[in-house]
C-alpha positions as CSV (number, residue, x, y, z in Angstrom):
1,M,-64.7,45.7,81.0
2,N,-64.6,49.5,80.9
3,E,-68.2,50.4,81.6
4,A,-67.7,54.1,81.2
5,G,-65.6,54.6,78.2
6,G,-63.9,58.0,77.7
7,G,-65.6,58.4,74.3
8,L,-69.1,58.6,75.8
9,S,-70.9,61.7,77.0
10,R,-71.5,61.8,80.7
11,R,-75.3,61.4,80.3
12,R,-74.7,58.6,77.8
13,A,-72.2,56.9,80.0
14,L,-74.6,57.0,82.9
15,T,-77.3,55.5,80.8
16,V,-75.1,52.7,79.5
17,L,-74.1,52.0,83.1
18,G,-77.7,51.5,84.0
19,V,-77.5,54.4,86.5
20,G,-80.5,56.0,84.8
21,V,-82.1,59.4,84.6
22,G,-83.0,59.5,88.3
23,A,-79.3,59.2,89.3
24,L,-78.3,61.8,86.8
25,A,-81.0,64.1,88.2
26,A,-79.8,63.5,91.7
27,E,-76.2,64.2,90.7
28,Q,-77.3,67.5,89.1
29,A,-79.2,68.4,92.2
30,L,-76.1,67.8,94.2
31,V,-74.0,70.1,92.0
32,A,-76.7,72.8,92.2
33,G,-76.7,72.3,96.0
34,G,-73.0,72.9,96.5
35,I,-70.9,70.1,95.0
36,P,-68.0,71.6,93.0
37,A,-69.5,72.8,89.7
38,G,-68.3,71.5,86.4
39,V,-67.2,68.2,87.9
40,T,-66.8,65.4,85.3
41,A,-65.3,62.1,85.7
42,R,-61.9,61.5,84.2
43,A,-61.7,58.6,81.8
44,R,-60.8,55.6,83.9
45,A,-60.0,52.1,82.5
46,P,-60.6,49.3,84.9
47,Q,-57.5,47.9,86.6
48,A,-56.4,44.4,85.8
49,S,-57.0,41.7,88.4
50,P,-54.0,41.7,90.7
51,D,-51.4,39.0,90.8
52,A,-51.7,37.4,94.2
53,T,-47.9,36.9,94.3
54,A,-47.1,40.6,94.0
55,V,-48.6,43.9,95.0
56,P,-49.7,45.7,91.9
57,G,-48.8,49.3,91.1
58,G,-51.7,51.7,91.3
59,Y,-53.0,50.8,94.7
60,A,-56.3,52.8,94.6
61,P,-56.1,54.3,98.1
62,D,-52.8,55.9,97.2
63,G,-54.7,57.8,94.5
64,M,-53.6,58.9,91.0
65,A,-50.4,60.6,92.1
66,G,-49.6,57.7,94.4
67,A,-49.6,55.3,91.4
68,R,-46.5,57.1,90.2
69,V,-44.9,58.1,93.4
70,A,-45.6,55.5,96.1
71,L,-43.5,52.3,96.4
72,P,-45.6,49.1,96.5
73,L,-45.5,47.6,99.9
74,N,-43.7,44.4,98.7
75,Q,-40.8,46.6,97.6
76,V,-40.0,47.9,101.1
77,E,-39.1,45.7,104.0
78,L,-38.8,46.8,107.6
79,L,-35.5,45.7,109.3
80,A,-34.8,45.2,112.9
81,G,-35.9,48.1,115.1
82,P,-38.9,49.4,117.0
83,F,-41.1,49.7,113.9
84,Q,-40.5,46.1,113.0
85,D,-41.1,45.1,116.6
86,N,-44.5,46.8,116.6
87,Q,-45.3,45.2,113.2
88,A,-44.6,41.8,114.6
89,R,-46.7,42.2,117.7
90,N,-49.6,43.5,115.5
91,T,-49.2,40.5,113.2
92,S,-49.5,38.2,116.2
93,Y,-52.8,39.8,117.2
94,L,-54.2,39.8,113.7
95,L,-53.6,36.0,113.5
96,F,-54.9,35.5,117.1
97,L,-58.3,37.0,116.4
98,D,-60.7,34.1,115.9
99,P,-62.6,34.7,112.6
100,E,-65.7,33.0,114.0
101,R,-65.9,35.4,116.9
102,M,-65.3,38.3,114.5
103,L,-68.1,37.1,112.2
104,R,-70.6,36.2,115.0
105,S,-72.7,39.4,114.7
106,F,-72.7,39.1,110.9
107,R,-74.0,35.6,111.0
108,L,-76.7,36.3,113.5
109,N,-77.8,39.4,111.4
110,Y,-78.5,37.1,108.5
111,G,-80.3,34.5,110.5
112,Q,-77.4,32.1,110.6
113,P,-76.4,30.2,113.8
114,S,-73.1,30.9,115.5
115,A,-71.5,28.9,118.4
116,A,-68.8,31.5,118.8
117,Q,-68.6,33.6,121.9
118,P,-69.6,37.3,121.6
119,I,-67.0,40.0,121.8
120,G,-67.0,43.2,123.8
121,G,-66.5,47.0,123.7
122,W,-67.9,48.6,120.7
123,E,-68.4,45.1,119.2
124,R,-70.8,43.9,121.9
125,P,-74.0,42.3,120.5
126,A,-76.2,45.4,121.1
127,S,-73.7,48.0,119.8
128,Q,-74.8,50.0,116.8
129,V,-71.3,49.9,115.4
130,R,-70.7,46.2,115.8
131,G,-68.7,44.7,112.9
132,H,-66.5,47.6,112.1
133,T,-63.4,46.0,113.5
134,T,-63.8,43.2,110.9
135,G,-63.4,45.7,108.1
136,H,-60.2,47.0,109.7
137,L,-59.1,43.4,110.3
138,M,-59.4,42.7,106.5
139,S,-57.2,45.7,105.8
140,G,-54.7,44.8,108.5
141,L,-54.3,41.3,107.2
142,A,-54.0,42.5,103.6
143,L,-51.4,45.1,104.5
144,T,-49.5,42.5,106.5
145,Y,-49.5,40.1,103.6
146,A,-48.3,42.8,101.2
147,S,-45.6,44.0,103.6
148,T,-44.3,40.6,104.8
149,G,-45.6,37.9,102.4
150,D,-47.1,36.1,105.5
151,D,-49.3,33.4,103.9
152,A,-51.3,32.9,107.1
153,A,-52.4,36.5,106.9
154,R,-53.5,36.0,103.3
155,A,-55.4,32.8,104.1
156,R,-57.2,34.4,107.1
157,G,-58.3,37.4,105.0
158,R,-59.6,35.1,102.2
159,Y,-61.6,33.1,104.7
160,L,-63.3,36.3,106.1
161,V,-64.1,37.5,102.5
162,S,-65.6,34.1,101.6
163,Q,-67.9,34.1,104.6
164,L,-69.0,37.7,104.1
165,A,-69.7,36.8,100.5
166,A,-71.9,33.9,101.5
167,L,-73.8,36.1,104.0
168,Q,-74.3,38.9,101.4
169,A,-75.8,36.3,99.0
170,R,-78.5,35.8,101.7
171,A,-79.5,39.4,101.9
172,A,-82.9,39.0,100.3
173,A,-83.7,35.9,102.4
174,A,-82.8,37.9,105.5
175,G,-85.2,40.7,104.5
176,F,-82.5,43.1,103.2
177,H,-82.1,44.7,99.8
178,P,-79.7,43.0,97.4
179,G,-76.0,43.6,98.1
180,Y,-76.5,44.7,101.7
181,L,-73.7,43.6,104.0
182,S,-73.3,44.4,107.6
183,A,-73.3,43.1,111.2
184,F,-76.5,45.1,112.0
185,P,-79.9,45.2,110.3
186,E,-80.7,47.5,107.4
187,V,-83.4,49.2,109.5
188,Y,-80.6,51.4,110.9
189,F,-80.5,53.2,107.6
190,D,-84.3,53.7,107.8
191,W,-83.8,55.4,111.1
192,L,-80.9,57.5,109.7
193,E,-83.1,58.7,106.8
194,Q,-86.0,59.4,109.2
195,G,-83.7,61.6,111.3
196,K,-83.9,59.2,114.3
197,P,-80.8,58.7,116.5
198,V,-78.4,56.1,115.2
199,W,-74.6,55.9,115.7
200,S,-72.9,55.9,112.3
201,P,-74.1,53.2,109.9
202,Y,-72.3,54.5,106.8
203,Y,-69.1,54.6,108.8
204,M,-69.4,50.8,109.1
205,I,-70.1,50.4,105.4
206,H,-67.0,52.4,104.6
207,K,-64.8,50.1,106.7
208,Y,-66.2,47.0,105.0
209,L,-65.6,48.5,101.6
210,A,-62.0,49.6,102.5
211,G,-61.2,46.2,103.9
212,L,-62.6,44.4,100.8
213,I,-60.7,46.8,98.5
214,D,-57.5,46.0,100.4
215,Q,-58.1,42.3,100.2
216,Y,-58.6,42.6,96.4
217,Q,-55.7,44.9,95.7
218,L,-53.1,43.8,98.3
219,A,-53.9,40.1,98.7
220,G,-55.3,39.3,95.2
221,D,-58.7,38.1,96.2
222,D,-61.1,38.6,93.3
223,Q,-64.1,37.6,95.4
224,A,-63.5,40.6,97.6
225,L,-64.0,43.0,94.6
226,D,-67.3,41.2,93.8
227,V,-68.5,41.7,97.3
228,A,-67.4,45.3,97.4
229,T,-69.1,46.2,94.1
230,K,-72.4,44.6,95.2
231,L,-72.2,46.6,98.5
232,A,-71.4,49.8,96.7
233,D,-74.3,49.2,94.3
234,W,-76.5,48.9,97.4
235,V,-75.1,52.3,98.6
236,Q,-75.9,53.7,95.1
237,W,-79.4,52.5,95.3
238,R,-80.0,53.7,98.8
239,T,-78.7,57.2,98.3
240,S,-80.1,57.8,94.8
241,R,-83.7,57.9,96.3
242,L,-82.9,60.9,98.4
243,S,-83.1,64.6,97.5
244,Y,-80.1,66.8,98.0
245,A,-81.5,68.3,101.2
246,H,-82.4,64.9,102.6
247,M,-78.9,63.6,101.9
248,Q,-77.4,66.6,103.6
249,M,-79.4,65.7,106.7
250,V,-78.1,62.2,106.5
251,L,-74.6,63.5,106.3
252,G,-75.0,65.1,109.7
253,T,-74.3,61.6,111.1
254,E,-70.7,60.2,110.9
255,F,-70.1,58.4,107.6
256,G,-66.3,57.9,107.7
257,G,-64.6,57.9,104.3
258,M,-67.5,56.6,102.2
259,P,-66.7,58.9,99.2
260,E,-63.0,57.8,99.4
261,A,-63.9,54.1,99.2
262,L,-66.4,54.8,96.3
263,A,-63.7,56.8,94.4
264,N,-61.3,53.9,94.9
265,L,-63.8,51.5,93.4
266,Y,-64.2,53.9,90.5
267,T,-60.4,53.8,90.0
268,I,-60.5,50.0,90.1
269,T,-63.5,49.3,88.0
270,G,-64.0,52.3,85.7
271,A,-67.7,52.3,86.7
272,E,-68.8,55.9,86.8
273,R,-71.8,55.1,89.0
274,Y,-69.4,54.9,92.0
275,L,-68.1,58.4,91.4
276,V,-71.6,59.7,91.0
277,T,-72.5,58.1,94.4
278,A,-69.3,59.4,96.0
279,Q,-70.4,63.0,95.1
280,R,-73.6,62.5,97.1
281,F,-71.4,62.3,100.3
282,Y,-70.2,65.9,99.9
283,H,-71.1,67.4,103.3
284,A,-71.6,71.1,102.4
285,Q,-71.9,72.5,105.9
286,V,-68.4,71.4,106.7
287,L,-66.7,71.5,103.4
288,D,-67.9,74.7,101.8
289,P,-66.3,77.0,104.4
290,L,-63.1,75.1,104.2
291,A,-63.0,75.6,100.4
292,D,-62.9,79.4,101.2
293,G,-60.2,78.9,103.8
294,E,-62.4,79.5,106.8
295,D,-61.6,77.7,110.1
296,V,-64.8,76.1,111.1
297,L,-63.2,73.3,113.0
298,P,-63.8,74.3,116.7
299,G,-66.4,71.9,118.1
300,L,-66.2,69.4,115.3
301,Q,-65.2,65.9,116.1
302,A,-61.7,65.4,114.6
303,N,-62.1,61.8,113.5
304,V,-65.5,62.4,112.0
305,T,-64.2,65.3,110.0
306,T,-60.8,64.2,108.8
307,P,-61.9,61.2,106.7
308,K,-64.1,63.6,104.7
309,I,-61.0,65.6,103.8
310,V,-59.1,62.5,102.8
311,A,-61.9,61.8,100.5
312,C,-61.7,65.3,99.0
313,V,-58.1,64.5,97.7
314,R,-59.3,61.4,95.9
315,M,-62.3,63.3,94.5
316,W,-60.1,66.1,93.3
317,E,-57.9,63.5,91.5
318,E,-60.8,61.8,89.9
319,T,-62.9,64.8,88.9
320,G,-60.3,67.5,88.5
321,S,-62.3,70.0,90.6
322,A,-60.1,72.6,92.2
323,K,-62.6,73.0,95.0
324,Y,-61.9,69.6,96.3
325,H,-58.2,70.4,96.3
326,D,-58.7,73.7,98.1
327,I,-60.7,72.0,100.8
328,A,-58.0,69.4,101.4
329,Q,-55.1,71.8,101.3
330,N,-56.8,74.5,103.4
331,F,-57.8,71.9,106.0
332,W,-54.2,70.6,106.2
333,D,-52.8,74.1,106.5
334,I,-55.4,75.1,109.2
335,V,-54.9,72.0,111.3
336,T,-51.1,71.8,111.2
337,G,-50.8,75.5,111.7
338,H,-53.4,76.1,114.4
339,H,-54.8,72.9,115.9
340,V,-52.0,70.4,116.5
341,Y,-50.3,69.5,119.7
342,V,-46.5,69.1,119.8
343,I,-46.7,65.4,119.0
344,G,-48.7,66.1,115.8
345,G,-52.0,64.8,117.3
346,V,-55.3,66.8,117.3
347,G,-58.3,67.2,119.4
348,N,-59.2,67.2,123.1
349,Y,-62.0,64.8,124.1
350,E,-62.0,63.9,120.3
351,H,-63.0,67.4,119.2
352,F,-61.2,70.3,117.6
353,Q,-60.9,73.2,120.1
354,Q,-60.3,76.9,119.4
355,P,-57.4,77.7,117.1
356,D,-54.0,78.2,118.8
357,V,-55.2,76.9,122.1
358,V,-52.9,74.2,123.5
359,A,-51.9,74.9,127.1
360,A,-55.6,75.5,128.0
361,Q,-56.6,72.2,126.4
362,L,-54.5,69.6,128.1
363,S,-56.0,66.4,129.4
364,N,-55.5,62.6,129.3
365,F,-58.0,62.6,126.5
366,T,-56.0,64.6,123.9
367,C,-54.8,63.2,120.5
368,E,-57.1,60.4,119.7
369,N,-55.0,57.9,117.7
370,C,-57.7,57.4,115.0
371,A,-57.6,61.1,114.2
372,S,-53.8,60.9,113.6
373,Y,-54.2,57.8,111.6
374,N,-56.4,59.8,109.2
375,M,-54.2,62.9,109.4
376,L,-51.3,60.8,108.2
377,K,-53.4,59.4,105.4
378,L,-54.3,62.9,104.3
379,T,-50.6,64.1,104.5
380,R,-49.5,61.1,102.5
381,L,-51.9,61.8,99.7
382,L,-51.1,65.5,99.5
383,H,-47.3,64.7,99.7
384,F,-47.6,62.5,96.6
385,H,-48.5,65.7,94.6
386,Q,-45.7,67.7,96.2
387,P,-43.0,65.1,97.0
388,Q,-40.2,67.8,97.3
389,R,-42.1,69.6,100.1
390,V,-40.1,68.8,103.3
391,D,-42.6,70.3,105.7
392,M,-45.2,67.7,105.0
393,I,-42.8,64.9,105.8
394,D,-41.6,66.8,108.8
395,Y,-45.2,66.7,110.1
396,Y,-45.6,63.1,109.1
397,E,-42.4,62.2,111.0
398,R,-43.3,64.1,114.1
399,T,-46.7,62.3,114.4
400,L,-45.4,58.9,113.4
401,F,-42.4,58.8,115.8
402,N,-44.0,60.5,118.8
403,Q,-47.6,59.3,118.6
404,M,-48.3,56.3,116.3
405,L,-45.2,54.4,117.2
406,G,-46.0,54.9,120.9
407,E,-49.7,54.0,120.7
408,Q,-48.9,50.3,121.0
409,D,-48.1,48.7,124.4
410,P,-44.6,47.2,124.1
411,A,-45.3,44.9,127.0
412,S,-48.1,43.1,125.3
413,P,-47.4,40.3,122.9
414,H,-50.5,41.4,121.0
415,G,-49.4,45.0,120.8
416,F,-52.6,46.5,122.2
417,N,-53.2,50.1,121.2
418,C,-54.3,52.9,123.5
419,Y,-57.2,55.2,122.5
420,Y,-55.7,58.6,123.4
421,T,-52.1,59.9,123.8
422,G,-52.8,62.2,126.7
423,L,-50.7,65.4,127.2
424,S,-51.8,66.6,130.6
425,A,-49.4,66.7,133.5
426,G,-49.1,63.2,134.7
427,A,-50.7,61.7,131.6
428,F,-51.0,57.9,131.5
429,K,-51.5,55.6,128.5
430,R,-54.3,53.2,129.2
431,E,-57.9,52.1,128.4
432,P,-60.1,55.2,127.7
433,L,-61.9,55.9,130.9
434,N,-64.7,57.7,129.1
435,Y,-65.6,54.4,127.5
436,F,-64.4,51.9,130.1
437,P,-64.7,53.8,133.5
438,G,-63.7,50.6,135.4
439,G,-60.8,49.8,133.1
440,N,-57.6,48.3,134.3
441,P,-55.0,51.2,134.6
442,D,-52.2,48.8,133.8
443,I,-53.3,47.8,130.3
444,Y,-54.1,49.6,127.0
445,A,-56.7,47.1,125.8
446,T,-57.7,43.4,126.0
447,D,-57.9,40.6,123.5
448,W,-61.7,40.5,123.3
449,D,-63.5,43.0,125.7
450,T,-62.4,46.5,124.8
451,F,-62.8,46.9,121.0
452,T,-63.0,50.5,119.9
453,C,-62.3,52.4,116.7
454,D,-58.7,52.9,117.9
455,T,-58.2,49.2,118.5
456,A,-59.4,48.8,114.9
457,S,-57.4,51.6,113.2
458,G,-54.3,50.4,115.1
459,L,-54.5,47.1,113.3
460,E,-53.7,49.0,110.1
461,T,-51.3,51.6,111.5
462,Q,-49.0,49.0,112.9
463,A,-49.1,47.0,109.6
464,K,-48.1,49.8,107.2
465,F,-45.1,51.6,108.7
466,A,-43.2,50.9,105.5
467,D,-45.5,52.8,103.2
468,T,-44.0,56.3,103.4
469,I,-40.3,55.7,104.2
470,Y,-39.6,56.2,100.5
471,T,-41.2,57.7,97.4
472,R,-40.0,57.7,93.9
473,D,-40.1,59.5,90.6
474,A,-38.8,58.6,87.1
475,D,-35.3,59.6,88.0
476,G,-34.9,58.0,91.4
477,L,-35.7,57.7,95.0
478,F,-36.7,60.1,97.9
479,V,-35.6,59.0,101.4
480,N,-38.3,60.5,103.5
481,L,-38.0,58.8,106.8
482,F,-35.1,57.4,108.7
483,I,-36.3,53.9,109.6
484,P,-34.2,50.6,109.2
485,S,-35.5,49.2,106.0
486,Q,-34.6,47.7,102.6
487,V,-36.1,49.0,99.3
488,R,-36.1,47.7,95.7
489,T,-36.3,50.3,93.0
490,H,-34.8,51.4,89.7
491,G,-32.8,48.2,89.4
492,L,-31.2,48.6,92.8
493,V,-31.7,47.1,96.3
494,L,-30.8,49.7,98.9
495,R,-30.5,49.0,102.6
496,Q,-31.1,51.8,105.1
497,T,-29.2,51.3,108.4
498,T,-29.9,53.7,111.2
499,G,-30.3,54.0,115.0
500,F,-32.4,57.1,114.5
501,P,-33.5,59.0,116.5
502,D,-31.0,58.0,119.2
503,D,-28.3,58.2,116.6
504,P,-28.9,61.2,114.4
505,A,-27.6,59.6,111.2
506,T,-28.4,57.1,108.5
507,S,-26.6,55.2,105.9
508,L,-27.8,53.8,102.5
509,S,-25.9,50.9,101.0
510,V,-26.4,49.3,97.6
511,I,-26.9,45.6,98.3
512,S,-27.4,44.5,94.7
513,G,-28.0,45.9,91.3
514,G,-26.6,49.0,89.6
515,G,-27.2,51.8,87.3
516,P,-27.9,55.6,87.1
517,M,-30.3,57.0,89.7
518,T,-30.9,60.2,91.6
519,L,-31.0,59.7,95.3
520,R,-32.5,62.4,97.5
521,V,-32.3,62.4,101.3
522,R,-34.5,64.7,103.3
523,V,-32.9,67.5,105.3
524,P,-35.6,68.2,107.9
525,N,-36.4,71.6,109.3
526,W,-35.2,70.5,112.7
527,V,-31.5,70.1,111.7
528,A,-29.2,72.1,114.0
529,A,-26.4,72.4,111.4
530,P,-25.7,71.4,107.8
531,P,-25.6,67.7,107.4
532,V,-22.4,65.8,107.1
533,V,-22.3,63.6,104.1
534,R,-19.8,60.9,103.1
535,L,-19.9,58.7,100.0
536,N,-17.9,55.5,100.2
537,G,-16.0,57.0,103.2
538,T,-15.0,60.2,101.5
539,A,-16.5,63.5,102.7
540,V,-18.7,65.2,100.1
541,L,-18.3,68.9,100.2
542,V,-21.5,70.8,100.5
543,P,-21.4,73.9,98.3
544,P,-22.6,77.2,100.0
545,I,-26.3,77.9,99.9
546,G,-27.3,79.3,96.6
547,T,-24.6,77.4,94.6
548,P,-26.3,75.9,91.5
549,A,-26.8,72.2,91.7
550,V,-24.7,69.9,89.5
551,Q,-25.7,66.4,88.6
552,T,-22.6,64.8,90.2
553,G,-22.6,66.8,93.4
554,I,-24.8,67.8,96.3
555,P,-26.6,71.1,96.0
556,G,-26.4,73.2,99.2
557,P,-28.7,71.4,101.6
558,Q,-30.1,73.4,104.5
559,A,-33.1,73.0,106.7
560,G,-36.1,72.1,104.6
561,R,-34.1,70.9,101.6
562,W,-32.8,67.7,100.1
563,I,-29.4,66.2,99.6
564,V,-29.4,65.2,96.0
565,L,-26.9,62.8,94.5
566,H,-27.1,61.6,90.9
567,R,-24.6,59.0,89.8
568,R,-24.2,55.5,88.4
569,W,-24.6,53.4,91.5
570,Q,-23.1,50.0,92.0
571,Q,-23.1,47.2,94.6
572,G,-21.1,48.2,97.6
573,D,-21.7,52.0,97.4
574,R,-22.5,53.5,100.7
575,L,-23.9,57.0,101.4
576,E,-23.7,58.2,105.0
577,V,-25.6,61.2,106.3
578,A,-25.4,62.8,109.7
579,L,-28.2,65.1,110.7
580,P,-27.2,67.2,113.7
581,M,-29.9,67.6,116.4
582,Q,-30.2,70.0,119.2
583,L,-32.4,70.5,122.3
584,A,-35.2,73.0,121.7
585,F,-38.3,74.2,123.5
586,E,-41.5,74.7,121.7
587,P,-43.9,77.2,123.3
588,T,-47.6,76.8,123.3
589,P,-49.3,79.6,121.3
590,D,-51.7,80.6,124.1
591,F,-49.3,80.5,127.0
592,P,-45.7,80.9,125.7
593,S,-44.1,80.1,129.0
594,V,-45.7,76.6,128.8
595,Q,-43.3,74.7,126.6
596,A,-42.4,71.2,125.4
597,A,-38.9,69.9,125.1
598,I,-37.8,68.6,121.7
599,Y,-34.6,66.9,120.5
600,G,-34.6,67.0,116.8
601,P,-38.1,65.6,115.9
602,V,-38.4,63.7,119.2
603,V,-40.7,65.1,121.9
604,L,-39.4,64.4,125.3
605,S,-41.5,63.5,128.3
606,G,-40.7,63.5,132.0
607,V,-41.5,60.2,133.6
608,Y,-42.7,59.4,137.1
609,A,-43.2,56.3,139.1
610,T,-46.3,57.8,140.9
611,D,-48.9,60.3,139.9
612,P,-47.3,63.8,140.0
613,G,-50.6,65.6,140.2
614,E,-52.6,67.8,137.7
615,L,-50.7,71.1,137.9
616,T,-48.3,71.9,135.1
617,P,-44.9,71.3,136.7
618,A,-41.9,73.7,136.5
619,L,-38.8,72.8,134.5
620,D,-35.5,74.6,134.6
621,T,-34.7,74.6,130.8
622,A,-31.0,75.5,131.4
623,S,-30.6,72.3,133.5
624,V,-31.6,69.8,130.8
625,R,-28.7,67.6,129.9
626,R,-28.4,64.3,128.0
627,T,-27.5,61.4,130.2
628,A,-27.6,58.5,127.8
629,A,-27.3,58.1,124.0
630,Q,-28.6,54.5,123.5
631,P,-31.4,54.7,124.4
632,M,-31.9,58.4,124.4
633,A,-32.4,59.9,127.9
634,F,-32.1,63.4,129.5
635,E,-32.3,64.8,133.0
636,A,-33.5,68.1,134.3
637,A,-34.1,70.0,137.5
638,A,-37.8,70.1,138.4
639,P,-37.9,72.6,141.4
640,V,-41.3,71.5,142.7
641,H,-40.2,67.9,143.1
642,G,-36.9,68.7,144.6
643,K,-35.0,66.1,142.6
644,P,-34.0,65.6,138.9
645,I,-36.6,64.4,136.5
646,R,-35.8,61.9,133.8
647,L,-36.9,62.7,130.3
648,I,-37.3,60.1,127.5
649,P,-39.1,60.1,124.1
650,V,-42.8,60.3,124.7
651,A,-43.3,57.3,122.4
652,R,-41.4,55.2,124.9
653,A,-43.4,56.2,127.9
654,A,-45.4,53.2,128.9
655,H,-47.0,52.1,132.1
656,E,-45.7,55.2,133.9
657,Y,-46.9,58.7,134.4
658,Y,-45.4,61.2,132.0
659,T,-45.5,65.0,131.4
660,V,-44.8,66.7,128.0
661,Y,-45.7,70.4,128.7
662,W,-43.8,72.4,131.3
663,Q,-44.0,75.7,133.0
664,T,-40.5,76.8,132.0
665,T,-38.2,78.8,134.2
């Protein structure tokens, strides 16, 4: 039922909802204290219960624009290639993880016995962030079911939800307030509110809420929504007691994407109390300067900050406040313009550094993979509002192909993920030494003993590669990324066949169906020459730049544009697009002679059998030549080493030392 009908005043709606005058006063205090003024909830009817056999449209984490633009995951299938390989290894690990071991800390927290063995890393019994991986696990299982239809993934997720529901029902008996759900006691929130040191309890709550939302929307589990709303009601109760100043103090401790999850629950249920609660998580110290375009990022932890910005997009959509939009867009512009490494990742030792400092901030602790997971979420949400902007997908592609695809260990059947993608001379993908100083250098992680937030976010990243390959509008389809896949849309089934990036081309074939549709293929900014286009074997002439577009032709594509073809498609049609690449060298902004080698969107790394040392090695840029096409490989003269160095895509560097940045000669 729609608990906050559009015909009610806001005060009346809050009263009907049972939120009460206290909550309204708290909300008004928040507005006075810095929340975007004039914010009102947009009328939101609750979504229908999803059909468990199909992914519904309007997946809440995709936001309002995503409901129109995103392709449901069950309409896109990965085909044979490295992305599908990663997905398969990840699925194997998702189904390997014993639910009883993942639930052990939860059961003990509610006074229930467990014969399961404890697990390690950040999930060890004494850890203050124990339990967070189970939230990501619920998301990973739901994403896998939505993407592949794997019934085992769906069943595993349902079991986790049912057990968490049973524990939540024991909250009062365990001494907790109604609705509380966690693997750690509620006293952590007392400590938080008293200003005592505690890791990040609301971050954990966010992960549970996100996992439950995914189980409801992507796997059709109604019980998951019931658990999520009870937990969100607990958050509403807990935060409504605090003054604005007190809440701002609380927000100095990491809280993940709490307002995003609450906004998503508002989207699903129409209950305005969740949007009211979400506004309490506006962290003014960080967000206000960003609204004015100020770069206050140096010194901030990247993965603590970025989820707050993701939430701002959702809050902008649900409230209409331009301030939320400005925060998100300014952050994206500042980060991608001044704080990214060549592979798209951010942060050294997990923190943003001074703007335009790259060469002076190289280590084996750059580019935490969780931070890029969240940067891609942010880019995706902003892209839905501006689908024709090529630069956003260019950034997405750079980060996806060079960092996220390469965070997984291809030698592990469980697809273990590394914590950092290091960019120092002689970097090495491995367990993070700052958390596991005695870790095995030959592995990225283990099955049970090295859980971290990057293990957890990797369970999702490797399950949702299909989510941004395509977007749509009323007229047709955008082909954003060049990944082997099949998509159902507008009455057609199209198959994308590509060996990209080794083969700089892709083809799109109509497998079944037919009808009029506009097909748009991205022309990235990295193209070295105009693309070569063929339709059913016949070359399509590309008019000169500036020639007006015609519906039956292709308007002049150039870097940063789209190939656009509107026609009546039929089974057997085939569009082939060649996107010429060339070798380039990207200088660092602080030391321009320190550069990275790039081929198209692919960042190349020199690989070594032994540690080459910490000094930035010299590279003769004129000597770089391609030595193999499939798989891509280059060779170059490296004067210090006295013999040629082999260069391969950085995503493919595994269990070997590699260097990305060079002193060029």
